[in-house]
C-alpha positions in Angstrom: 119.5 95.2 110.9 122.7 93.7 112.3 125.0 91.7 110.1 125.6 90.2 106.6 124.2 86.7 106.5 126.0 85.0 103.7 129.2 85.3 101.6 129.0 88.8 100.1 127.5 87.8 96.7 125.0 90.1 95.2 121.5 88.8 94.6 118.9 90.0 92.2 115.4 90.9 93.5 113.9 87.7 92.0 116.7 85.6 93.6 116.0 87.2 96.9 112.3 86.4 96.7 113.1 82.7 95.9 115.6 82.6 98.8 113.0 84.1 101.2 110.3 81.6 100.1 112.6 78.7 100.9 113.7 80.2 104.2 110.1 80.8 105.3 109.3 77.2 104.7 112.0 76.3 107.1 110.8 78.9 109.7 114.0 80.9 109.5 114.1 84.6 110.6 113.4 87.5 108.3 116.1 89.0 106.1 116.3 92.3 104.3 118.0 92.9 101.0 120.2 95.9 101.0 121.8 96.8 97.7 121.7 93.2 96.6 123.1 91.8 99.9 121.3 89.9 102.7 121.1 91.2 106.2 119.6 89.7 109.4 116.9 91.9 111.0 117.2 93.0 114.6 114.7 91.7 117.2 112.4 94.2 118.9 110.9 94.8 122.3 107.3 94.5 123.6 106.6 98.3 123.2 107.5 98.0 119.5 105.0 95.2 118.9 102.3 96.8 120.9 102.5 100.1 119.0 102.7 98.3 115.7 99.6 96.3 116.7 97.7 99.4 117.8 98.3 101.1 114.4 97.6 97.9 112.4 94.3 97.5 114.2 93.2 101.0 113.6 94.3 101.0 109.9 92.6 97.6 109.3 89.4 98.7 111.0 89.3 101.8 108.8 90.6 100.2 105.6 88.6 100.4 102.4 88.5 97.7 99.7 91.1 99.5 97.6 93.7 99.4 100.5 95.3 96.3 101.9 97.1 96.7 105.3 100.0 94.5 106.2 101.8 94.2 109.5 105.4 93.1 109.7 105.4 90.1 107.3 105.0 92.0 104.0 108.2 93.1 102.2 108.5 96.4 100.2 110.8 95.9 97.2 112.7 98.8 95.7 115.0 98.8 92.6 117.6 101.6 92.9 120.7 102.5 90.9 123.0 100.7 93.4 120.9 97.5 93.5 117.8 95.9 94.8 116.4 96.6 98.2 113.7 94.7 100.2 112.6 95.8 103.6 110.1 94.6 106.1 108.4 97.8 107.3 106.3 97.5 110.5 103.2 98.5 108.5 102.6 98.8 104.8 99.4 99.9 103.0 99.0 99.3 99.3 96.4 99.0 96.6 98.8 97.3 94.2 98.8 93.5 93.5 101.1 91.3 95.6 104.1 89.8 93.9 104.6 86.3 95.2 107.0 83.5 94.8 105.3 80.7 96.8 105.3 82.3 100.3 107.5 85.3 99.6 105.0 88.2 99.2 106.2 91.6 98.3 104.8 95.1 97.5 106.5 97.4 95.1 103.8 100.2 95.0 102.9 101.1 98.6 101.0 104.2 99.4 101.9 104.3 103.1 104.9 102.9 105.0 105.2 103.1 108.8 108.3 102.3 110.8 108.3 102.1 114.6 111.7 103.4 115.8 113.9 101.4 118.0 117.5 102.0 119.2 118.9 99.4 116.8 116.9 100.6 113.7 116.3 104.3 114.1 119.4 105.4 112.2 118.5 103.0 109.3 114.8 104.1 109.3 115.7 107.8 109.2 118.5 107.3 106.7 118.9 104.5 104.1 115.3 103.2 104.3 113.8 106.8 104.2 115.9 107.6 101.1 114.9 104.4 99.3 111.2 104.6 100.3 110.9 108.2 99.1 112.0 107.0 95.6 108.8 104.9 95.3 106.5 106.8 93.0 103.3 105.4 94.6 104.3 106.3 98.2 102.2 109.2 99.6 103.3 109.1 103.3 106.1 107.8 105.4 105.5 107.7 109.2 108.1 107.3 111.9 106.7 106.4 115.4 108.9 106.7 118.5 108.5 103.9 121.1 110.4 105.6 123.9 108.2 108.7 124.0 104.9 109.7 122.5 106.0 111.3 119.3 105.1 110.7 115.6 106.8 112.1 112.5 105.0 112.1 109.2 106.4 113.0 105.8 104.1 113.5 102.8 104.7 113.7 99.1 102.2 116.5 98.9 104.5 118.7 101.2 107.7 117.7 99.4 108.5 115.3 102.3 108.7 118.0 104.9 108.7 116.5 108.4 105.6 117.2 110.6 106.1 116.3 114.3 103.1 115.3 116.4 103.0 115.0 120.2 100.5 114.0 123.0 97.1 115.6 122.3 97.8 115.8 118.5 96.0 113.9 115.9 97.7 111.9 113.1 96.0 112.5 109.7 96.8 109.8 107.1 95.5 111.3 103.8 96.6 108.3 101.8 94.0 106.1 103.5 91.6 108.8 104.8 92.2 108.1 108.5 92.4 110.6 111.4 93.8 109.0 114.6 94.6 110.6 118.0 98.1 109.8 119.2 96.6 108.4 122.4 95.2 105.5 120.3 98.6 104.7 118.8 100.2 104.6 122.3 97.3 102.8 124.1 98.7 100.4 126.7 102.2 101.9 126.5 103.7 103.4 129.7 106.6 105.8 129.4 
């Protein structure tokens, strides 16, 4: 996330969805809603997209009917005390219905959120986004995936959000979707 996009005027969540729907029709870039204000998202590098693609492929292949897996284009909406938030996680898995306003799809009850860390977003993913995601009652697991080294961190509601770190040779277990995945599969095609 880099900069405020418009005159600092607060938006409601529904105003944001309507704004996003119109922007998508004009092929504008994605924007996140932070406390009611719009911010432009940072662009990412090849490794980021490759890792996200590897995870998405494995989750989609494994997914059961009750879980829908989305990559990059699905927003997660959160209503907090300081205002509405809407983020584009790298991967979101949910069993709840999609809230749509024309083309602006959004999930408010995800069970799994994955963020692939990059230099421009790591602080946000570990800080503000983490704090907001962990407020979502349906969320069972939050996963942070490094792109500069083979390392995955997973936080689970069942362990009071304690951080578990995984390294090469380890296996990532995603209880929320019933998937066990070697880290080598996440980092397939990535050279460090």
